[in-house]
N, C-alpha and C positions, 0 to 999 in steps of 0.2 A: 703668313709670310708677307713681308713688306718689301718693296723695292729698295735697292741700296740707297742709303742716306735718309730713309724715312723711318723714324722711330715710332713706337706706339704712342709716345707723347704727342708727336706731330699729328698722328691720326686722330687722337682725341681732340686736338685743337681744330682740325678740319671738321670733325663731327659737330663740335660746339658751334663753329661758324655757320655751318649749314642749318643747324637748328635755329639760330638767331635770325638768319636770313629768311627761313621759312615763316617764322613768326612775323617778321616785318611784312611779308607778302600776304599775311592773313591765312596761311596754310596751317591746318590743324591735323597733325599726324595721328592716325588711329590704327591700332593693330587688333584684329579679331582672330582668335584661335578657336577652332571648333574641332570636334572629334572626327568629323567627316567633312569633305568639301561641301560648301554651301551651294544650293541650287540657285539658278538665276533669279527665281522669284524671292527666295529668302534673302539673297544679296541685295536686291532692289528694296525690299522691306527694311532691311537693316540700314541701308544708306539713308532712306527716308527718315527712319526713327532717329538716327544719329544726327542727321541734318537739322532736326528740330531743336537741338541743343546749341547750334552754332549761332553766332551773331550774324547780322546781315552781310558784313564784309568778309566773312570767313569762308574758307573752302576746305572741305573734308578730303584728306589724303588717306584713303583706306587701303590697308595692307591685310591680306588674309593668309592664314596658315592653318595647318591641320596637325593635331596631336591625338592619336588614338587613346592615349592614357587618360584623356578627359572623360572617356566613356560616352558622354553625351553633353549637351549644353554647349556653352562657350565662355571664353574669357575675353573681355573687352578692355583694352588699354588705350587711354587718351591722355597724352601728356604724362603727368606723374600720378594719375588716377588709374585704378585697376578694379574692375568688377568681375568677380569670379562666379559665374553661374553654372559651373560644370557639375556633372553628376558625380565625378570623383570627389570633389570637395564636399558636396552634400553628404556622401557616404562617409567620408572621413569625419565630418562634424557629428554625424549621427552616432558613429562608433564611439567617439570621444564622450558624447553625452550618455550613452548607455554604459560606459565604463565607470561613470561617477557613482559613488554610493548614494543610496536614497536617503 
């Protein structure tokens, strides 16, 4: 639901503007979805690992989420890149491979 006078097109424009401004400030948004909440130790390790991919003037903006459907592992999204290391995806790929004729 949007306030009166604000259309979904305007909201999209605001989102695009915020994305451009974040890039200008060197902010790199990253979303990590895991099956269970990450412990403080895992979160610190993840931030360190992701930080190694950043340029010197960039800052990681990490957002975390949970989705039990992943079963285990995690999905990492940085910009338009997505790396799915979830157990659910591994199972789905294994089932597909086993369904192929020999």
